[in-house]
N, C-alpha and C positions, 0 to 999 in steps of 0.2 A: 392230648399230649403234644408238646412242642418237639418237633423233629430236629435232630441235629443235622448240620449240613451234609455230612457224609451219608447219613441215613437217607436224606432226601434225594441224594444223587443215586443211591442204589434202589430206592423204592422200598416202601413199607406197606405191608398189609396187616389189617386187623382180622384175627381169626377167633373163632370159637371152638373149643374142643369138648367133645362128648365121649363118654365111656366110663367103665368101672375102674380102670387103672390110670386115671389122670396123673396122680402123684408119681407113680413109677415112671410114666412118660416124661414128666418135668425133670426128674432126677437123671433119668438116662440121657436126655438131650443136653442137660447142663454138663454132664461128664464129657460129652462130645464137643463141648464149647460151642454149642448152638445157643444164641442169645434169645430168650423170650422176655421182653420187657413189658411192664405195666400188667403183670399177671393179677387178675381179680376174679373172684367168684360171682357168677350171674345165675340167679334162679335155683341155687342150691346144688344142681347137678351139672353144671356147665362152667368151664373156665374160658376166660377171654383174655387175650394178650396181643402184643404186636411182635412182629417178626419181619426181618429184611427179606427181600425176594430171593436172594441166594440161600439163606438158611431155610426158607420155606420148602424148597425142593429137597433139602437134606432131611426133613422130617419124615418122608414117606416110609422108609424101612422101619423106623421107630414106631410109627403108627400101626404097622401091620403087626409087629411083635407084641404090642400092648393092647390091640384090639380097639384102639380109639379112632374116632372119625373127627375130621376137621372141616370147618366151613368158613369160607372167606366172607367177611362182612364189609370191609372198606378197603380201598386201594389209594395210596398216596405216594407222591414222589415223581421224580423226572421221567422214569421210563413210561409211566401211565399217562403223563402229561403229552410226551412225544407221541404216544399212540393215538391219543385223542386228535392231535394235530394231524397225524397221518390220515385219519378218517375224513378230516375237514381240510383238504388240500387248498381250496381256494380261499378259505379263511386264513390259513397259514401264509399263503402267498401274499395275500392283501396285508397281513400284519408286517411281514418282512418288507414289502414295498413301502408301507407307511413309514417305519423306522428308517429305512434307507433314504426316503425322500426328506424326512425330517433332518437327518444328518447332512444330507447334501445342501439343503436350504440353509442350515445353520452354519455351514462352512463357507458361505459366500459373504461378501460385503455388499450389504444392500443399501445403505445410505451413509453419507459423509457429511458432517456438520462442521462448519468453519465459524469460529468465534473470536471475538477481540480485534478483528481487522477494521481499520478505519481508512488509512491511506491506501493500502492495497486492496484491490478487488477480489471478490470471490473466485472469479475466472482465472486470475493470475495464480492464486494459491492452488486451485484445483489442477491447473495445467502442470505446475511444479510437482504436485503430489502424484499425478499420473506418470510422470517421467520416473518417480520412485516406486511405481507399482502399486499405488493406492488409487483405486477407482471403483465405481459401482460394478458389481458382478465379478469382481476378482476373488479368487480362492484365498481364504485367509491364511492357509498354510504356505502359499507361494509368497506372502509378504515378507520383507526383511524385518530384522529386529526393529522395534519401535524407536528405541534410542538412535539407531543408525539413520532411520528415516528423518527423525527430528534434526540431526546434525546437517544432513544433505540439504534439507529444506532451508535451514538458517543460511547456509552458504549460497543457495541459489536466489533467495528473495532478498531484494535490497531494503534497507531500513528496518530490518527485524532484529531484535535483540535476543529473543528466545522463541521456540515453538515447541509445544508439546503435543504428542500424538498418543491417543488412547483408544483402545478398541474394547467395547463391551458387547459381546455377542456378535450380531451382524451389523453394528453401527460403529463407525470410526469417527472420532471427534479430533479435529485439529484446532488447537488453541494458540492464537498468535499474540505476541507481546511485541508491539512495534517500538522502536527506539524514538524517544522524544528529545528534540532539540529545542532549547528555549528560543522563542521568537527574538529577533534582533531588536534592541531597544530603539525606539524612534529618536531621531535627531531633532530636538526641539530648538527652535529659534526664539528669541525674545518675543512676547506677545502679550496683548491685553485680553481681558474678558469683556465682551460688549453684550449689549442687549440684542436678543434675537427677535424680539417682538415688542410692541408697545405695551407698557405695563405699569403698575404701581408697586414699588418695591416693599416687600413685606419682611424680608430677612437677608442680611449680608454675611457670608461665611468666607473670609479671606484667609487663605493659608499662606500664600505668598504674593507679594505685590502690595500696591496701595489702594485701598477702597476709596472710591470718589463719589459714592452715593450713599445715601442713608435711608432708613425706613421711612415708608409713607411718601417718598419722592417719586414723581411721575417721570418715566424715561420713555424715549422713542427708540425705534429700532436702530441699531447702530451706535448708540451712546455707550461711552466707556463706563463700565461698572467697577472693575478692578484694573488699575493701571499696571503695566509692566515696567514703568520707569519709576524708580524710587530714589530718594535723596533730595537735596535742596539746590538752590541756584549754583551752577558751576560744578557741583559735585553729585552728579546722578549716575545711576547705573541701571542698565536694562536687565530685566529678569523674565522668566516665564511665569506669568500670573497664574496662580492657582487658587481655587476655591469654588464657591457656588452662590448664586443670588436667586432668591425666590421672589416671585411677584404675582400679582393678580392680573390675569389676562381675560379678555372678554371674547366670547364666541357666541355667534348667532347662527342657529340652525333652522332651516325650513323642513318641516317633518310632514310626511304623508303616511297616515296609518289606516289600513283598511279596516272595515267593520265585520270582515269575515276572515277566517283562517282555515286553510286546508291541513287536516291532521290525518295520520295513519292509524288505522284501527285494525286489530286482529279479530277475525270473525270466530275463531275456535275450530274451524274446519282445517284438517290437515291430511297429508298423505305421506306414508313412510316408504322409503326405498332402502334396499340393503345392498352393500357392495362388499366384494371379498377383497381384503388388503393383501398385496404381494409386494413386500418392500415398500417403495414409495409410489407404487402404482395401485390402482383400484379397478376392479371388474365388477359391473353391476350384475347382480344375481337374482334380484327380486324387485317387484314394483315397476314393471315396464309400461303400465297403462298411463296414458297422459292425464294429469290431474283435471278434474272437472272445473276447477276455478281458473281464471285467466291470470290474476295477479297474486303473486305469493313471494315469500322469502324463504331461503334455504339455510337450514342449520344442520351442521355435521357433527356427530359424536364418534370418536374413534376408539376402539377397544383392540389392543394388541396382545397377543399370547406371550406369556413369560414363563420361564422355567428357571427356578432359583434366581441367580443374578443375570441371567440371560434374557434378552428381549428378543423373541423370535420374529422373523420377517412375515408372519402370518397374523391375520386378524380380520376384523370386520368393521365396516363403517356404516353407521345409521345416518341416513339423510332424511330430514323431516322438512316437508314443504308445507308451510303455513300460509292459509289464505289471508291476504290483507285487502282492505278497502280504503278509499280516500273519502273521508267525510268532511263537511263544511261546517265549521263552528262559527256561529253568530256572536259577535261581541256587541256589548254596549259602548256608548260613546266614552264612558269613563274607562272601560277596559282598553279600548283602542288607544286612548290617550296615554294611559300608563305604559302600554306596550311601546308606543312610539317614542315616549320619553326615555324609557330604559335603553332602547336601541341607540338613541342620540347620545345618552350618557357614556355608553360603552364606546362609541366612536370618539367622543371628546377626549376621554381618558387615554385611549390608544394613541391619539395624536399628541396629547400633551406630555406623555411620558409615564413611566411606572410609579414615580413618587407623587404624582399630581393628585389633587383633591378638589372636588367641586364644593365651593363655598356657598354658592346662591344660584338659583334658578328661577326665572320668571317667564310665563307665557305671554308674549307680547300681542299675539293675534291668533285667533281660533275661529274655524268655520267648519261645518259639515255639509258636504254634498257629493253627489255621485258615488256613494257608498264608501266614502273615505272621510277621515278627520284631518283637516289641514291645520298646521300650527306653525307659528314662528316663536322659537324659544330662545331666550337669553341665558347664557351660562357664565357665572363668574368662577374662574378656576385658578387656584394656587398652584404654580408649577415653576420649574426651573427655567430662567430666561437668559442664563449666561451662555455664550459660545466664544470661541477663540478667534482672535484676529492678529495676524503677524504684524509686528512694528516695522514698517518699511522705512520711514524717515527717522533715523535715530539721532542725527545731529540736529540740533535746534530744538529738541523737546526737552 
C-alpha cells in the first residue's frame, strides 16, 4: 500500500485482528471515526488492515468490549525511522556529518576557468576577479550578483568589450570578449617585385605594375620581375607592383640517414595509483609502492561526482603507469634512403613556402659507411620567387 505523506509522518502499522466479533468491532470503530484502511480477510478467520499510530491506541477499549485481539505485523513511517536512528546514534551522526560536509563543500567555489582571453593574461583577470570577491574557496553565497560582477570587471580590465560570469555548482567560468581594433594599414611606397633567388620563370601573375619577364626566362637574384614604373617615355607613373611570379629553383641537400632507429615500445606491464580529487587538488590514497620498472609513462583519468546539473568538487583520479622500453630497429639501405629523402623533402618545402611543389629529384651521389647512408640529392622546386624592393631613384626611370 502506498502511504500518503501525512500518514507517513504519523506512522502506520499493519495489524491482524482475531476474534468472533470482528464485524462488530469494525462497525464500532468506524462510528468513532477511527480509520481502518485496506481491510482484507486472511485465512478465513483473521482480518488484516492498516491504522495510524494515533488511532491504534484508540482501539483498545473497543477490543475489550468485542473480545477481539490484535497483533502488529509491520511498522512504517517517520516515528519508527527516527526510533531506529536513535538506536544507531553513530550511524545517524555520520549521516548528518556526511550531508553537512557535502553541503559545505558544494557551497564553496573550487575552480575558476578563464576563456577567450588573448591579450590579457589569466593573472590579470584573476586579480580583478579577486577584487570582486571571486576566488577559489570563496563561499558562493557571499558572491555578488553575477551581472554586477561582469559590469565591474569590464570597467576594470582595459581592452574588453564584454565579460560573462557563470557559476555551475562549484565552478565559476569567466568568458572574456576582447575589443578588436583593425591593424593600421601599412604605408606603401612605390616598389618593384624582384627575384629572391636564381630561377627559371614558369608563371607570371601581375595584378598591378608592368611584367618585364616571361615564361621560361632565366632570372638572377635581384632582377626585376614586375616593374613598379608604368607608362611610356616622359609619361610614367610609379605604383606599388602587386602579383606573384613562380619559378623553378634548385636545391642540393647532403643527407645522412642512419641504418638504425630508436623506437618506443609498451611492454604491457603497468601499475595503478588512485588519488582523491578535492577541487583542483589531489591526494594519493592507493598505490604507494614504487613501480618495479624504471621507465614508464603516466596516463591519468579523472572521474568527478555530479548531482543533477551540479558538478561536485569530489571525485577520483586513476593514474596508470605503463612500462616502456627503447628498442633499436634495423633498417635496410632502401628504408634508410627513403627516410632521409622524406626528411629532406619536408625541409625543402618548409623553406620554399606553403605553395611550393617538388617537380623533380635526383640522387647525385650515394655511399654507405659507418652505419649510415650518405647522399647528395638534387631537388627542382616550383615556388614563389617574387619579393618587394622599394623604388629609390624615381627620376630618370
